[in-house]
Backbone as a chain_set.jsonl record, in Angstrom:
{"seq": "XXXXXXXXXXXXXXXXXXXXXXXXXXXXXXXXXXXXXXXXXXXXXXXXXXXXXXXXXXXXXXXXXXXX", "coords": {"N": [[0.86, -1.142, -0.019], [0.5, 2.177, -0.811], [1.139, 4.907, 1.008], [2.107, 7.431, 0.659], [0.861, 9.143, -0.983], [-1.54, 10.792, -0.366], [-4.799, 12.195, -0.907], [-7.104, 13.165, 0.204], [-8.489, 14.004, 3.346], [-9.886, 12.57, 6.167], [-8.133, 9.717, 4.918], [-9.782, 6.954, 4.027], [-9.788, 3.397, 4.587], [-11.034, 0.259, 3.872], [-11.061, -3.0, 5.187], [-12.143, -5.986, 4.232], [-13.481, -8.884, 5.753], [-11.309, -11.655, 5.875], [-9.633, -10.503, 4.11], [-7.794, -8.911, 5.072], [-5.06, -8.195, 4.604], [-5.146, -6.832, 2.289], [-6.454, -4.093, 2.043], [-9.211, -1.91, 0.859], [-9.289, 1.17, -0.674], [-11.477, 3.717, 0.256], [-13.404, 5.722, -1.849], [-15.73, 7.203, -1.825], [-18.534, 9.223, -1.128], [-18.427, 11.717, 1.676], [-20.319, 11.598, 3.64], [-22.526, 10.065, 6.02], [-24.655, 8.337, 4.942], [-23.674, 7.656, 2.361], [-21.328, 6.256, 3.072], [-22.355, 4.134, 4.609], [-23.849, 2.822, 2.608], [-21.739, 2.016, 0.901], [-20.453, 0.267, 2.709], [-22.415, -1.825, 2.93], [-22.433, -2.721, 0.402], [-19.785, -3.824, 0.196], [-19.1, -5.278, 2.467], [-18.509, -8.44, 4.141], [-20.335, -9.846, 5.704], [-23.836, -9.349, 6.049], [-25.536, -6.485, 7.324], [-27.579, -4.441, 9.27], [-28.483, -1.008, 9.813], [-29.344, 0.517, 12.802], [-32.492, 2.295, 13.204], [-32.58, 5.741, 13.664], [-33.657, 7.194, 16.728], [-36.247, 9.471, 17.18], [-35.781, 12.595, 18.652], [-37.665, 14.063, 21.091], [-38.541, 17.513, 21.18], [-38.116, 19.417, 23.905], [-40.303, 21.78, 25.269], [-39.333, 25.033, 26.304], [-39.481, 26.377, 29.524], [-40.812, 29.696, 30.704], [-38.984, 30.706, 32.526], [-36.731, 29.379, 31.761], [-36.268, 30.435, 29.261], [-35.933, 33.089, 29.913], [-33.472, 33.008, 31.269], [-31.621, 32.539, 29.201]], "CA": [[-0.003, 0.036, 0.006], [1.229, 3.411, -0.887], [0.597, 5.838, 1.885], [2.709, 8.715, 0.417], [0.104, 10.032, -1.904], [-2.955, 10.936, 0.249], [-5.322, 13.355, -1.527], [-8.173, 13.805, 1.075], [-8.321, 13.644, 4.668], [-8.93, 11.402, 6.347], [-8.19, 8.671, 3.955], [-10.424, 5.765, 4.671], [-9.575, 2.09, 3.968], [-11.959, -0.869, 4.435], [-10.483, -4.289, 5.021], [-13.101, -7.02, 4.357], [-13.058, -10.127, 6.468], [-10.512, -12.588, 5.067], [-8.813, -9.821, 3.111], [-6.994, -7.903, 5.866], [-3.795, -7.806, 3.96], [-5.366, -5.913, 1.043], [-7.6, -3.189, 2.301], [-9.706, -1.202, -0.213], [-9.513, 2.525, -0.439], [-12.838, 4.236, -0.022], [-13.455, 6.975, -2.584], [-17.096, 7.73, -2.02], [-18.949, 10.559, -0.476], [-17.987, 11.867, 3.042], [-21.459, 11.627, 4.477], [-22.834, 8.803, 6.551], [-25.384, 7.608, 4.11], [-22.77, 7.201, 1.364], [-20.436, 5.257, 3.628], [-23.159, 2.977, 4.959], [-24.173, 2.131, 1.353], [-20.412, 1.399, 0.575], [-20.217, -1.023, 3.552], [-23.394, -2.731, 2.609], [-22.037, -3.443, -0.897], [-18.483, -4.405, 0.185], [-19.054, -6.079, 3.662], [-18.706, -9.846, 3.924], [-21.529, -10.168, 6.384], [-24.868, -8.364, 5.952], [-25.97, -5.843, 8.626], [-28.717, -3.263, 9.348], [-28.177, 0.131, 10.708], [-30.498, 0.889, 13.55], [-33.12, 3.63, 12.924], [-32.39, 6.851, 14.723], [-34.857, 7.581, 17.523], [-36.622, 10.988, 17.037], [-35.786, 13.155, 19.928], [-38.834, 15.033, 21.177], [-38.162, 18.808, 21.702], [-38.711, 19.857, 25.13], [-40.6, 23.291, 25.339], [-38.682, 25.63, 27.508], [-40.424, 27.34, 30.303], [-40.542, 31.069, 30.671], [-37.857, 30.923, 33.266], [-35.543, 28.899, 31.097], [-36.114, 31.344, 28.131], [-35.376, 34.3, 30.399], [-32.016, 32.676, 31.537], [-30.797, 32.583, 28.068]], "C": [[0.922, 1.232, -0.02], [0.592, 4.537, -0.118], [1.142, 7.329, 1.677], [1.776, 9.675, -0.263], [-1.39, 10.196, -1.561], [-3.506, 12.234, -0.417], [-6.52, 13.875, -0.789], [-7.899, 13.335, 2.363], [-9.519, 13.545, 5.423], [-9.177, 10.344, 5.234], [-8.76, 7.476, 4.585], [-10.084, 4.491, 3.855], [-10.447, 1.104, 4.603], [-11.282, -2.16, 4.152], [-11.57, -5.319, 5.206], [-12.593, -8.185, 5.104], [-12.385, -11.084, 5.449], [-9.577, -11.918, 3.995], [-8.083, -8.611, 3.914], [-5.771, -7.337, 5.392], [-3.977, -6.932, 2.788], [-6.536, -5.087, 1.27], [-7.968, -2.411, 1.001], [-9.736, 0.249, 0.15], [-10.821, 3.058, -0.693], [-12.843, 5.596, -0.651], [-14.871, 7.677, -2.724], [-17.364, 8.966, -1.304], [-18.518, 10.5, 0.992], [-19.18, 11.968, 4.015], [-21.778, 10.105, 4.906], [-23.525, 7.894, 5.753], [-24.463, 6.891, 2.978], [-21.83, 6.082, 1.874], [-21.112, 3.999, 3.957], [-23.57, 2.1, 3.783], [-22.883, 1.427, 0.806], [-20.287, 0.132, 1.374], [-21.233, -2.053, 3.269], [-23.018, -3.4, 1.348], [-20.769, -4.267, -0.725], [-18.361, -5.449, 1.439], [-19.26, -7.548, 3.405], [-19.973, -10.314, 4.58], [-22.556, -8.964, 6.194], [-25.144, -7.741, 7.336], [-27.019, -4.789, 8.367], [-28.232, -2.157, 10.278], [-29.413, 0.474, 11.487], [-31.172, 2.103, 13.214], [-32.838, 4.548, 14.087], [-33.729, 7.143, 15.455], [-35.07, 9.083, 17.366], [-36.521, 11.515, 18.393], [-36.83, 14.233, 20.019], [-38.108, 16.393, 21.82], [-38.857, 19.179, 22.869], [-39.086, 21.384, 25.11], [-39.875, 23.858, 26.538], [-39.718, 26.428, 28.254], [-39.989, 28.706, 30.247], [-39.287, 31.317, 31.428], [-36.579, 30.573, 32.531], [-35.255, 29.905, 29.916], [-35.42, 32.632, 28.684], [-33.873, 34.245, 30.835], [-31.067, 32.797, 30.438], [-30.574, 33.982, 27.694]], "O": [[1.957, 1.284, 0.645], [-0.42, 5.079, -0.561], [0.74, 8.276, 2.354], [1.904, 10.891, -0.121], [-2.303, 9.823, -2.298], [-2.799, 13.239, -0.492], [-6.965, 14.976, -1.115], [-7.161, 12.367, 2.546], [-10.269, 14.517, 5.336], [-10.285, 10.158, 4.732], [-8.256, 7.015, 5.609], [-10.089, 4.502, 2.624], [-10.591, 1.119, 5.825], [-10.943, -2.434, 3.001], [-11.927, -5.531, 6.365], [-11.394, -8.462, 5.098], [-12.86, -11.267, 4.328], [-8.903, -12.551, 3.182], [-7.853, -7.518, 3.397], [-5.417, -6.194, 5.679], [-3.012, -6.326, 2.322], [-7.589, -5.373, 0.7], [-7.113, -2.269, 0.126], [-10.194, 0.561, 1.249], [-11.318, 2.89, -1.807], [-12.336, 6.549, -0.058], [-15.118, 8.544, -3.563], [-16.445, 9.687, -0.914], [-18.268, 9.418, 1.524], [-18.989, 12.412, 5.147], [-21.378, 9.125, 4.278], [-23.161, 6.718, 5.748], [-24.549, 5.684, 2.757], [-21.584, 5.097, 1.177], [-20.609, 2.912, 3.672], [-23.644, 0.875, 3.877], [-22.989, 0.313, 0.292], [-20.048, -0.944, 0.826], [-20.864, -3.222, 3.382], [-23.268, -4.598, 1.215], [-20.624, -5.295, -1.385], [-17.558, -6.38, 1.368], [-20.076, -7.915, 2.56], [-20.652, -11.162, 4.001], [-22.185, -7.791, 6.185], [-25.0, -8.397, 8.368], [-27.223, -4.357, 7.233], [-27.666, -2.381, 11.348], [-30.461, 0.707, 10.885], [-30.442, 3.046, 12.908], [-32.858, 4.188, 15.264], [-34.775, 7.311, 14.827], [-34.115, 9.857, 17.423], [-37.135, 10.939, 19.292], [-36.906, 15.156, 19.207], [-37.296, 16.361, 22.744], [-40.085, 19.265, 22.879], [-38.18, 22.199, 24.935], [-39.813, 23.261, 27.613], [-40.645, 27.031, 27.712], [-38.876, 28.959, 29.785], [-38.512, 32.153, 30.963], [-35.553, 31.248, 32.603], [-34.089, 30.175, 29.629], [-34.502, 33.183, 28.076], [-33.141, 35.233, 30.783], [-29.888, 33.1, 30.622], [-29.874, 34.257, 26.719]]}, "num_chains": 1, "name": "protein.A"}
């Protein structure tokens, strides 16, 4: 592997199971969804990403608003 010619930071490599000696350079998008899609295509074992729980916004009381 040639580490001298890095073009983006951080450079990401993925080493599939049973191929740890020959990792693959990731050249896709830098957002979570792009990386997850890449992993789903390249991973030896299938996986599911847990759904995010929606956080309920707590309404601030008048006192909390005044303190800001």
